[in-house]
N, C-alpha and C positions, 0 to 999 in steps of 0.2 A: 504493500500500500504506500509506504514511504517512497519507494523508488518510482512508483507511478506518479505521485504528486510532484516529485522533483524533476520529472521529465519536462523540458522546455515547451514542448508542444501542448502538454496538458495545462501548464501554467498559462500559456497564451490563450487557450480556450476559456480558462477561468477569467482572464483579463478581458476577453471579448464579451463574456456574459455580463461582467460588471459594467462595461461600457454600454451594452444594450439596455440594461436596467436603468442606468443613469439617463440615457437618452429618453426613455419612456417617462421617467419621473420628473425630470427638469423641464421647465417651460421652453418651448421652441423659439429660438431667436438666433440671429446671425452671430452675435457676440458669444452667446452660450455655446453654439456649435463650435466656434473657434476655440474656446477654452477647453471643451471636451476633447477636441482633436489634439490639442497641445498636450493635455494630460495623458491621453492614450499613447501618443507618439513617444513621450518621455518615458512612460512605464515600459513600453515595448523596447526602447533603446536600452534601458537599464537591464531588462531581462536578457536581451541578446548579449550584451557585454558581460553580464554575470556568468553566463554559460560559455563564454569564450567564442562567440559567433559574431565577429565584427561584420556588420552588413555591407561595409564599404570596402571589404577585401575579399579576394577570391579564396576558396578553400584549397589550401596547399597540401595538408596532411591527408593521406588516404583514409577514407571513412567508408562505412558500409553504405549500400545503396539506400536503405531506409533512412539513415541519418542524413545522407546527402539530400534526399527528397524533402525531409523535414526542415533542414537548414535552408534549402532553397525557397520553400514556401514562406518561412518566417522572414527571410530577407526580402522577398517580393512584397510581402505585406508591409514591411518597414518602409520600403521605398514609396509605395503608394500612400502609406500613412503620412510620410513627409510631404508628398505632393498635395494631399488633402489639407494639411496645415497651411501650406503656402497659398493654395487656392482660396481657402477661407479668409486669409489675410488680404488677398487681392480683392475679394468681394466687398470687404469692409472699408479698406483704406485707400484703394485706387479710385479716385474721383476725377472726372474729366470736365473741368470748368463748370461745375454745377449743372451739367447736361446729362440727365439720366440715360437717354437713349445712346448717345455717343459713349458715355462711360461704360455702359453695359457691353458695347461692342469691343472696346479696348480690354475690358476684363475677360471677355470670352477668348480673345486672341492670346492674352498672357497666360490664362489658365491652360489653353491648349498647348502652349509652349512648355509649360511646367510638366504636364503629363507626358509630353513627347520626350522630354529630358529624362524623366523618371523611367520611361520604358527603355531608353537606351542604356541607362545605368543598370537596369535589371539584366539586360542582355550581356553587359560587360562583366558584372560582379556576381551574378547568380549563375548564368549559363556559361560563363568564361569564354564567350565568343568574341572574335575581333570586331570591334565596332567600326573601325575604319573601313574594313572590307564590306560590311553591311551598308555603310553610308555610301560608299562608292557604287555598289550594286544598285542600291535604291535610287542613287542619282541618275544612273543610266535609265532605269525604269521610269523615273520621274520625267526625264527628257522625252522619252517615247510617249508617255501618257500626256505630257503637256502639249506635244505637237498634235496628238489626236484630239485633244480637248481644248485647242487654242481659243476657239470662239467662246466656249463656255467659261473658261478661266478668265478671259478678257471681261466678260460680263460680271463675273464674281468680284474681281478686283476693282472694277469700276463701281460696283455696288458698295464695296467697302469705302471707296473714296467719297461716294455720294452720301453715304450714311454718316461719315465723319464730318464732311463739309456742311451737310444739311441745307442745300440751296432750296429744297422743297420739303414739304411735310404733307402728311395725309390730310385732305380737306382743302388744300390750296388749289386755286385755278392757275394753270400754267399754259404758256404758249411756246411752241418750239419753232425752229427755223423753217420747217417744211409745212407751215400752216396747220400743224396739229395743235389742237387746243382742247382742254378738258380739265376736269377736277380729279386730283389724285385720290384714288380710293385704296391703293395698296402699293407698298414698295418693299421688295425683298432682295435677296442676294443677286438674283439673276435679271430681274426685270421690274419695271414700274408700270402699273395699270392706271389708265385714265378713263374717265367717263365723259364723253364729249357731249356737245349740245343736242345731238340727236339720240341720246341715251344708248349709244353704242360703246362697247368696251374696246379700248385701244391699248395694246400691250407693246411697250417700247423697251427693247433691250437696254440694259444699263450702259453697255459700251457705246451705243448710239446716243443715249441721253448725255453721257459724259462729254461727248464731242460736240453737242449741239449748243447753240446759244439759247438759254432758258430765260424766259420772261415770266417772273412770278407775279401774276395779277392780283394775288392776295397779300402781297408784302409791300410795305411794312405792316399794313393793316388790311382789312377786308374791303375798305372803300376803294372805288375804282373810278378813274377819270375817263370821260368820253367827250365827244364833240360832234356837231352836225353843222352842215353849211346850208345857208338859205340865200336864194337869189330873189331880190325884190326889184320890181320895175322902178326906174329913177323918176317917178312922177312927183315925188316930194323931196325936200332936202335930206341929205344923209343923216343929220341930227334927229329929224323926226322918225326916220326909219330905225335908227339905232335905239331911240327911246321906246319904240313899239316892241323891239326884240328884247330889250331889258325887262319890259313888262311881261313878256312871255316867260322868261326865267323866274321872275318874281312870283308869278301866279301858279307855278308848277308845284304839285304836291308830291311828285315822285322823286325829285332830286334833292340832294343834301343842301342845307342852307349854309353849312360851315364845312370847308371854306366857301365863300360866296361865289356863285357862278358869274360868268362874264360874257359879254358880247363885244366883238371887235370887228371892224370893217376890214376886209381883206383886199378889196379892190372896187373900182367904180369905172364904168364906161357908159356909153349911150344906151346899152342894152339892159344893164342891171347893176345894182349895188349888191355885192357879195359879202355876206356877214357870217361869221363863225360863232356858234354858241358853244361855250365850254362849260362843263358841269361835272359833278361827281355824284355817284350813287353809293348806297351802303354796301352793295355786293355786285360783283360782275354779272351775276345772273339777272339783275334788275335793269341792265342797260337797255334791252329791247323794249320793255314796258315804258321806261322813261322817254325814249325817243318817240314812241308812238304818241305819248301824251304831248310832248313838245311840238310835234308836227301839227297836231290838232290845235294847240294853242297858237301856233304861228298863223294858221288860217284865220282863227277867230279874232286875234288882235290886229292882223293886217286888214281884215274887213272892217273892224271897228274904227281903225285909223284912216280908212279910205285908201289903203295901199293895195297894189296888185302884185301877184307873183310874176316873176320874169319868165320868159320862154327859155327852154333849155339851150345850152351853148351850141351854136351851129344850126339851130332850127330857123326856118323862114317864117316871118310874121305874116300870117295870111288874113288876119282880121285887125281892124283898127277900131279902138274904143271910141264910141260915140260920146260926144259931149252932151250934157243934159239939154234936152230940147231940140237937138239936131235931128233932122229927117223925121220929125214927129214922134221921136222916141221919148217916152216919159220915164224919167228916172224915179224908182221907188223912193219914198220918204225914208228917213232914218228909222222911224218906229216900225215901218213896214218891213224894211230889211231885217230888223231885229226879230220880228215875228217869223219871218221865213227861215231864220237861222236856228230856231229853237225846235228840237225834235218833239217837244211836248205838244206843239200846236200843228203838227204836220197833218192831222186829220181834219183840220178846219178848211173850209173853202176860202178862196181869195176874198169873197165878199165878207165872210165872217172874220177873217184876219183884219181886213180893212176896218170893219166896224169896231173890233176890239182895239186896234191901234189908235183910232181916233179918240178913245176914251182914256188912254193912258196919260198919266201926268209925268212930266220930265223933271227930275231932281238932280242937282249937282252938289258935289262935296269936294272939299279940298283935302290934300294929303294930311293924314293924321286925324281927320274928323271921325267922331263916333256916329255912325249911321243909326244904330239901334243899341240901346243899353241892355245889359243882362237883366233877366227877370221882368221883361216887358213883353206884351203880347201885340204883335203887329196885326194890323187890320187890312193890309194890302200885300199883294204878291209883288216882290221887288225883283226886277229883272235888270241885270247889269248890261249897260250898253257899251261902256268903255272903262278901262282902268282895272285895278286889282283890289279885291276886298279880302280881309282875313277875319275869321270868326275865332275869337280869343276868349279863354276862360282864365280868370285870375283867382288863385287860391293861396292865401298867406303870402301875398306879394310875389308869387311865382306865376308867370304868364305861360299858359299852355295853349298852343294853337290847335284848334280842332280841324280847320280846313281853310283852303284858299280858293277864292272864286274868281273866274275870268269872264270876259264878255260872253253872253249867252247863258250863263248860270243864273240861278235865282235863289232867293231865300225868303223867309217869312211865311212859308207854307204851313209851318207848325201852328202859328197863331191864327192864320186865315181858316184852316181846315178844322183845327181841334180846339182853338181858343187857348192853346198851351203857351207857356212862357219860353222865351229864348234862353238857351243854356249859356250863352256867352255874349260878349260885346262884339258888334259888327263894326269893324274899323276900316277906313279907307287907307290903303297903303300907298296909293297914288291919287291924283285927281280922278274922280269917278263921276260918271254920268249914269243915272238909274232911271228906268221907267217903272212906274208902279201901276198895278191893276187893282182897283178897289174891290173889296170883298163882294159887294152887291153885283158888280159886273161879272166877276169870276163865277158867282153862283149861277147867273143866267147862262153862262157858257157851259157849266157843268150839267145843267138841266138839259141843254140841247145835245151835249156830247158826254154822256156818262163814262165813256171809255177814258176820258182825261182824268176822272177821279181815280180810276184804277192805277194809272201811271203815277199820279201824285202820291197815292198811298204807297206804291212800291218805292218811290224815291224817298219818302219820309221814313219808311221802314229801313232802307239801306243806310240812311244817315244816322238813324237811331242806333243801329247795330255798330256802326263805326265809332260813335260816341261812347257806347258801352265798352267797346274793346279798348278805348283809351283809359277808361276808369277802372277796369277790373281785368283780372287774368283768368277768370272762370268761364264757363260756357255762356254763349250769347243767346239772345232770344231765338225762339224756334222759327221755322219757316211760316208758321201760321200767323205771325205778327202782321204782315202786310194784308192778309185777308181780313183780320179783325179791324185794322185801320180803315180798309175800304168799306166795310159794313157800317162803321161808325160815321164815316164821311157821308155815306148815302142817307143815313138817318138824319144827320144834322142839316143837310141841304135838301132833304125830302126828294131824293132821286129815286126813280123807278128801278 
């Protein structure tokens, strides 16, 4: 029994059981794992040296096969135990500029080098084989394998460089030299996967990505700049045209207000004044929607300012604008042009539009004027003819903007239809011209055209949902909201 206990292999098994019990008992942590590995390695080193088995020397004395196998197993475990201690130290203390992902990659490479060194030491001191010959043989094999896997290895090493440099990250929008553009959804050792605008998966090898010029559209933040060009006929001075385009940017709800957008004249000739509108959006995916809104606003503000879009470059002008009154052509009045530009009244006949236009009152406001105060109920439907209007809510001295309105937009439907109070101050951001339709005249129109009540109810429901979304993060009103509003409007105006 005593001889059995004094056997180094039995003592090692006892030491291994103690280590296993300590690992189960002690709480799991990186530092605790390191301390446990150090204690186990120290005990194993003392055990081997006590029995005269130096793990860093070859066995010179002839021993039995059983003892040679036992000593070889213990030496192998000792080398791997030392490698585990070094690997645990690397995991804790090797940090790469406070960047977890890059630090993890460096740690993996160092740990792999540690275990490779331990394996070579086992070959040399346990199996007593010439390491130089093995390295030379493996070098020839590595050359052959490298030539066969040249493309794959190029991708792997390029992936290492990209992961260390981190020019892109998962979630970034990137554009490459060959017009490849998309959002990064995955990056690994061999390739980077992009999801383009048509929802197709684009797999780019890392070697190709490393050689390309990468434009990170999400850096340094997710906001993205864009621009569009507009050509206006030179029928008015450039200052007037530039002022109208600045109002286009001012009235947009889709673009960022900080940094402020800008409009600049690129050129002027007898055919057109060319203006560039520069702006930023919160995300590159919102550029398309912002441009669509701006094109619509360009048309509306140009019409409100009496401007005309220029013909395309190189086209032949086949029609000449008639001056008012020439050849018997009667130019529509300003209020009639406004009626024709509002989709809400497209169902009315020309006679009905003319009758409604003659009853509208024209109001003017200076920049900064309060058109309507909060918690007041408007008794007229207010239609913007020109200028920019903002609906603002003030809470504890903080101004929150609910919406911006441009020519052709209207407000006051809340008070006219429901008798409800306005949620915010309606402020003129520029000089504003407004036409108002009194409640009694609008009621007569609704009785003749009940479909307009449905459209007003839908508009009021949409605005209410948008206002709720600004005030809360929970679910917004259900789809039945517009139906309930429509029924209430019909009851109030006694519609059939």
